[in-house]
FIDOTOR-140724 format. One line per 5 residues: number of its first residue (from 1); their letters; for each residue x, y, z of C-alpha. Coordinates in Angstrom, 3 decimals, padded with zeros to 6 digits. Layout:
BEGIN
NUM	a	X/Y/Z ~ ...
// end
This chain:
BEGIN
1	mraty	-251.783/-023.817/163.863 ~ -251.150/-026.308/166.864 ~ -247.435/-028.268/167.031 ~ -246.571/-031.313/169.564 ~ -243.716/-033.126/169.147
6	kkyil	-243.092/-037.241/170.704 ~ -240.112/-039.182/170.766 ~ -239.678/-042.869/169.363 ~ -236.955/-045.060/169.354 ~ -236.824/-047.270/166.795
11	nfkrp	-235.216/-051.349/168.042 ~ -233.333/-053.080/164.515 ~ -234.075/-056.691/164.490 ~ -230.566/-057.514/165.070 ~ -227.105/-055.106/166.195
16	sgtsr	-225.970/-053.212/163.176 ~ -222.223/-052.348/163.133 ~ -220.638/-049.514/161.879 ~ -216.844/-048.561/162.362 ~ -218.208/-046.112/165.105
21	gvlit	-219.951/-049.325/166.929 ~ -222.434/-051.586/167.203 ~ -226.375/-049.817/166.800 ~ -229.026/-051.826/168.812 ~ -231.605/-048.514/169.107
26	keswf	-232.331/-045.208/166.508 ~ -233.910/-042.099/168.354 ~ -236.338/-040.241/165.992 ~ -239.200/-037.243/167.361 ~ -242.165/-037.041/165.148
31	lilen	-243.571/-033.984/164.649 ~ -247.004/-033.095/164.672 ~ -249.140/-029.761/162.996 ~ -252.395/-030.016/163.201 ~ -254.685/-026.859/161.493
36	egktg	-257.944/-026.400/160.167 ~ -258.488/-030.631/160.249 ~ -255.696/-031.142/158.662 ~ -252.654/-033.009/160.217 ~ -248.964/-032.788/158.839
41	igecg	-246.649/-035.532/159.829 ~ -242.464/-034.996/160.127 ~ -239.531/-036.795/161.584 ~ -236.444/-035.379/163.508 ~ -233.921/-038.225/163.684
46	ilrsl	-230.285/-038.436/164.457 ~ -226.880/-040.022/164.645 ~ -225.340/-040.333/168.276 ~ -221.881/-039.226/167.545 ~ -222.397/-038.190/163.717
51	siddr	-225.269/-035.456/163.425 ~ -223.620/-031.871/164.417 ~ -227.479/-031.382/166.979 ~ -226.490/-034.289/169.021 ~ -226.806/-031.767/171.988
56	pdyee	-228.352/-031.893/174.913 ~ -230.224/-029.101/174.245 ~ -232.066/-030.581/171.319 ~ -235.463/-030.972/173.295 ~ -235.478/-027.757/174.284
61	klnwv	-234.943/-026.578/170.942 ~ -237.983/-028.724/169.357 ~ -240.108/-026.807/172.217 ~ -238.795/-024.171/171.065 ~ -240.119/-025.340/167.051
66	cenin	-243.741/-026.230/169.248 ~ -244.104/-022.571/170.699 ~ -243.350/-020.915/167.342 ~ -244.664/-022.727/164.662 ~ -246.488/-019.990/163.302
71	lepdl	-243.788/-017.840/162.025 ~ -243.019/-018.379/158.374 ~ -241.364/-021.799/157.302 ~ -238.258/-020.094/156.617 ~ -238.116/-017.928/159.338
76	lceel	-237.703/-021.129/161.186 ~ -235.637/-022.920/158.990 ~ -232.925/-020.013/159.363 ~ -233.358/-020.525/163.201 ~ -232.706/-024.291/163.000
81	mefps	-228.749/-023.659/161.220 ~ -227.746/-025.889/163.921 ~ -230.345/-028.278/164.080 ~ -230.636/-029.822/160.296 ~ -232.795/-032.445/161.886
86	iqfgv	-234.877/-030.393/162.799 ~ -234.763/-028.525/159.929 ~ -235.923/-031.669/158.131 ~ -238.590/-032.308/159.952 ~ -240.309/-028.987/160.247
91	eiafk	-240.117/-028.624/156.365 ~ -241.438/-032.705/155.893 ~ -244.334/-031.375/158.580 ~ -245.319/-028.400/156.711 ~ -245.031/-030.298/152.842
96	sleaq	-247.121/-033.038/154.345 ~ -249.635/-030.606/156.130 ~ -250.141/-028.537/153.019 ~ -251.121/-032.159/150.948 ~ -254.123/-034.033/150.276
101	dpfil	-252.738/-037.224/151.293 ~ -250.488/-036.390/154.749 ~ -247.807/-039.019/153.413 ~ -247.957/-037.909/149.561 ~ -245.429/-035.427/149.943
106	fpsdf	-244.590/-034.814/146.173 ~ -246.539/-036.115/143.532 ~ -245.424/-037.774/141.248 ~ -244.885/-041.392/138.809 ~ -243.246/-042.531/142.232
111	tkgka	-245.780/-042.381/144.083 ~ -248.510/-042.940/141.420 ~ -246.368/-046.934/141.443 ~ -245.684/-046.602/138.155 ~ -241.656/-045.858/138.259
116	aipin	-238.994/-047.016/141.056 ~ -235.879/-046.068/142.187 ~ -232.597/-048.566/142.266 ~ -230.695/-048.467/145.658 ~ -227.738/-050.134/146.929
121	glvwm	-227.747/-053.067/149.025 ~ -226.794/-052.522/152.273 ~ -224.185/-055.162/153.369 ~ -223.215/-053.894/157.280 ~ -220.307/-054.732/159.256
126	geksf	-219.547/-057.937/161.123 ~ -218.304/-061.737/160.802 ~ -217.135/-063.201/157.801 ~ -219.686/-065.585/157.580 ~ -222.006/-063.056/158.558
131	mksqi	-221.266/-060.491/156.129 ~ -220.782/-063.409/152.662 ~ -224.940/-064.272/153.875 ~ -225.754/-060.819/153.241 ~ -223.776/-060.503/150.344
136	sdkid	-225.862/-063.305/149.052 ~ -229.066/-062.579/149.864 ~ -229.108/-058.956/148.350 ~ -227.352/-060.615/145.624 ~ -230.203/-063.439/145.425
141	agfkc	-232.924/-060.211/146.021 ~ -231.848/-058.710/142.486 ~ -229.735/-055.975/143.289 ~ -227.115/-055.090/140.966 ~ -224.706/-052.383/142.885
146	iklki	-224.068/-053.323/146.995 ~ -222.708/-051.265/149.132 ~ -220.263/-052.817/152.014 ~ -219.414/-051.213/155.753 ~ -215.740/-051.568/155.947
151	galdf	-212.994/-050.305/158.453 ~ -213.875/-052.235/162.005 ~ -212.776/-056.510/160.547 ~ -208.917/-056.662/159.999 ~ -207.959/-054.927/156.460
156	nseld	-207.033/-058.773/155.068 ~ -210.534/-059.566/155.891 ~ -212.658/-057.508/154.335 ~ -210.358/-057.945/151.583 ~ -210.859/-061.141/151.350
161	llkyi	-214.913/-060.646/151.298 ~ -214.250/-058.046/148.297 ~ -212.206/-060.700/146.570 ~ -215.491/-063.467/146.892 ~ -217.521/-061.631/145.961
166	rtefs	-215.606/-060.278/142.757 ~ -214.517/-064.251/141.495 ~ -218.532/-064.632/141.314 ~ -219.784/-061.725/140.388 ~ -217.734/-059.055/137.520
171	speie	-217.734/-054.911/137.865 ~ -220.906/-054.916/134.754 ~ -222.410/-057.996/136.740 ~ -222.337/-056.720/140.269 ~ -221.009/-053.046/141.166
176	lrvda	-219.546/-052.003/144.133 ~ -219.167/-050.015/147.108 ~ -217.482/-049.478/150.345 ~ -217.938/-047.137/152.840 ~ -215.275/-046.196/155.745
181	ngafa	-216.487/-043.681/157.639 ~ -213.565/-042.361/158.090 ~ -211.286/-045.387/159.449 ~ -208.272/-044.822/157.541 ~ -204.878/-042.736/158.906
186	paeal	-204.204/-040.550/156.080 ~ -200.949/-041.949/156.011 ~ -201.723/-045.228/154.965 ~ -204.743/-044.755/152.828 ~ -203.820/-044.490/149.752
191	eklkq	-201.768/-047.729/149.665 ~ -205.205/-049.263/151.028 ~ -207.177/-047.504/148.747 ~ -204.496/-049.161/145.978 ~ -205.039/-052.329/147.443
196	lskye	-208.890/-051.953/147.047 ~ -208.953/-051.188/143.689 ~ -207.877/-054.399/142.394 ~ -211.545/-055.714/143.445 ~ -212.651/-052.892/140.728
201	ihsie	-214.778/-050.642/143.642 ~ -217.004/-048.142/142.238 ~ -216.163/-045.784/144.794 ~ -215.280/-045.365/148.529 ~ -217.099/-043.160/150.653
206	qpikq	-214.785/-040.939/153.382 ~ -212.221/-042.383/153.612 ~ -210.256/-040.602/155.959 ~ -212.172/-038.540/158.852 ~ -213.527/-035.593/157.630
211	gqfda	-212.182/-032.045/158.603 ~ -208.857/-032.777/157.432 ~ -209.022/-030.961/153.381 ~ -205.692/-030.678/153.007 ~ -204.783/-034.589/153.460
216	maqlc	-208.007/-035.107/151.835 ~ -207.703/-033.159/148.578 ~ -204.157/-035.292/148.143 ~ -206.047/-037.957/148.035 ~ -208.214/-037.135/145.619
221	sktpi	-205.812/-036.286/143.546 ~ -204.105/-039.432/143.839 ~ -206.740/-042.146/144.543 ~ -207.898/-045.284/142.070 ~ -210.902/-045.274/143.541
226	piald	-213.213/-042.527/143.122 ~ -213.692/-040.705/146.403 ~ -217.383/-040.245/147.941 ~ -217.253/-037.645/150.456 ~ -220.252/-037.687/153.391
231	eelig	-219.271/-036.841/156.847 ~ -217.149/-034.328/154.923 ~ -220.669/-032.540/154.334 ~ -222.128/-031.938/158.592 ~ -221.278/-029.058/159.721
236	ltsvt	-221.463/-026.822/156.584 ~ -223.759/-025.056/156.912 ~ -223.207/-021.501/154.547 ~ -223.270/-021.992/150.667 ~ -219.642/-020.106/151.115
241	kkqem	-218.257/-022.876/153.474 ~ -219.427/-025.560/151.208 ~ -217.776/-024.249/147.740 ~ -215.022/-023.888/149.745 ~ -214.773/-027.371/150.947
246	lqiir	-215.771/-028.016/147.614 ~ -212.867/-026.620/146.013 ~ -210.055/-027.384/147.665 ~ -210.960/-031.178/147.943 ~ -212.318/-031.579/144.022
251	pqfli	-214.241/-034.652/145.346 ~ -215.211/-037.241/142.476 ~ -218.524/-038.209/144.478 ~ -220.735/-036.240/147.103 ~ -223.486/-038.487/149.152
256	fkpsl	-225.979/-036.665/150.312 ~ -227.967/-037.380/153.540 ~ -231.065/-034.720/154.938 ~ -231.403/-035.089/158.149 ~ -227.344/-034.409/158.477
261	iggyr	-227.529/-031.348/156.059 ~ -230.279/-028.815/156.775 ~ -233.118/-031.487/155.108 ~ -234.528/-030.616/151.750 ~ -233.100/-026.533/151.358
266	gtqqw	-229.085/-027.377/153.246 ~ -229.292/-030.588/150.108 ~ -230.360/-028.288/146.943 ~ -227.773/-026.071/148.177 ~ -225.068/-029.206/147.864
271	ldlae	-226.984/-030.482/144.567 ~ -226.246/-027.069/142.998 ~ -222.819/-026.329/144.288 ~ -222.118/-030.286/142.860 ~ -223.487/-029.603/139.329
276	klnie	-221.744/-026.414/138.835 ~ -218.117/-027.910/139.481 ~ -219.629/-031.329/137.644 ~ -219.395/-033.310/140.340 ~ -221.816/-036.531/140.868
281	wwvts	-223.913/-037.335/143.929 ~ -226.642/-039.587/145.280 ~ -229.071/-039.034/147.746 ~ -228.255/-041.617/150.937 ~ -231.021/-042.273/154.272
286	alesn	-229.181/-041.844/157.947 ~ -231.471/-044.975/159.628 ~ -234.636/-042.882/159.610 ~ -238.073/-044.872/159.814 ~ -240.387/-045.353/156.666
291	vglna	-241.708/-041.755/157.559 ~ -238.363/-039.547/156.502 ~ -237.339/-042.879/154.313 ~ -240.422/-041.964/152.454 ~ -239.675/-038.104/152.341
296	isqwt	-236.897/-038.394/151.131 ~ -237.508/-040.605/148.617 ~ -240.616/-038.969/146.866 ~ -237.962/-036.028/146.431 ~ -235.120/-037.642/145.150
301	ftkns	-237.348/-039.528/142.975 ~ -237.994/-035.150/141.751 ~ -233.805/-035.095/141.289 ~ -234.245/-037.621/138.664 ~ -230.710/-038.893/139.326
306	qmpqg	-229.940/-042.146/137.159 ~ -227.270/-043.536/140.071 ~ -228.463/-046.129/142.834 ~ -229.483/-044.270/145.977 ~ -228.840/-045.346/149.275
311	lgtgg	-232.629/-045.576/150.213 ~ -233.378/-048.870/151.857 ~ -233.074/-048.759/155.623 ~ -236.850/-049.243/156.226 ~ -236.510/-053.013/156.770
316	lytnn	-233.514/-052.767/159.854 ~ -236.310/-052.195/162.243 ~ -238.943/-054.675/164.251 ~ -241.291/-051.388/164.977 ~ -241.081/-049.344/162.077
321	fespl	-244.445/-047.767/160.752 ~ -246.617/-050.115/157.608 ~ -246.390/-048.419/154.606 ~ -246.318/-048.492/151.080 ~ -243.046/-048.375/150.482
326	qvekg	-241.430/-052.325/149.075 ~ -237.889/-053.163/148.325 ~ -237.800/-055.890/144.902 ~ -235.374/-056.387/142.742 ~ -233.158/-053.705/143.535
331	kikyn	-235.747/-051.077/143.506 ~ -238.146/-048.916/146.210 ~ -241.130/-048.263/145.165 ~ -244.202/-046.562/146.646 ~ -247.132/-049.402/146.016
336	peisw	-250.142/-046.453/146.660 ~ -252.750/-049.830/147.556 ~ -251.078/-050.320/150.472 ~ -252.098/-048.110/153.324 ~ -249.817/-046.417/155.873
341	nftl	-249.890/-047.377/159.550 ~ -248.346/-044.356/161.722 ~ -248.945/-045.136/165.408 ~ -247.531/-043.339/168.307
// end
C-alpha cells in the first residue's frame, strides 16, 4: 500500500466572523491511499488556534503516517492520539479504500438518497444588518433550527437580534441555538444567560472558556438555558479524563466535532459516556471540505439522532469539491445522481 498527502487551501466566499477573529481561508490535507488499483481518500483539517494538533510538526506527522501506513489501522490511531484531525483522516481514508465506492463509507438510506438529516442553519457574526439578512435567508430556505454565533458584537446588539427573531417567530416555529465560543467571563456569564433566556433559547455552546471545570459546573447547575460543551472536549484523549470532566461539569448537551476529538473512535467514546450519563448530543462539522463533511454526515446518520445536527458548511467555499451533498429545506441529503468531482 502507498500513501501520499497534499495540502489544499479552502477559500471562504466571504470573510466569516467568529469570536476568535475573521476566517478567510481554511487548511486541509488530503491523505490518499493506493492499494491494488483502489484509492482511498481522507481529509485532515485543522482550525488554527483551536485544534490541539495546530503545531509546527503537523506535516512531519503526516509524513510519518505515509511511511508507516502498513501498520494496523488501530496501531496508527494509537500513535496519533495527539493529532485528532490526522487520526480522523486516516480513519476516513481506510474506510474509503475498503468501500466499493470511495465516497460511500457507510451505505444507508442516506447514501441512497432516501433519507435526510435535519441540520441547523448557521448565522455568522457580522454587522447587525448582515446577520439579519442571514437569518431571513435561513428561514426562507426552510430551516427550523438556527444557530447564531455570539460574543463578537456588543451584547445588547446581540440581544436585539434575538428579540427581532422572537418578534417574528415563536419557539415552536424556530429553534434558536447560540454559540458563545467561550466569550463570556465567568463572573458575568450567569447574568448574561439570564438575559438571553428571555428569548427561549434551546441551548448555548461553551459560554465560558474551556478548562474551568468548577466555574462551568456551577454555571451548568444554575443556568436558565441548557449548556452545550464544545471546546471543553478538545484535548481530552483518555476515557478516564473524559468521564471525569463529565462527572464534574454535568452539562445538558455535548457537541461532537470528529476532526477535533479523534475521529470516529474518539467521538464514539464520548457518545457512549454521554448516553450512560443521560446527556444529549449532536454532531457538528468543523469547516471541512465536502470530503470531510460527507464522512461525518454518513456516520452521523447511522447514530439515529433526532436532533438537528451541525452539518451544513459545504457551501461556504469558492473552491469546494462538487459532491452529491445538498442542503434543502433545512436538511442535508446525499443525491446519488450527482457525481463527485474531487481533483487536487
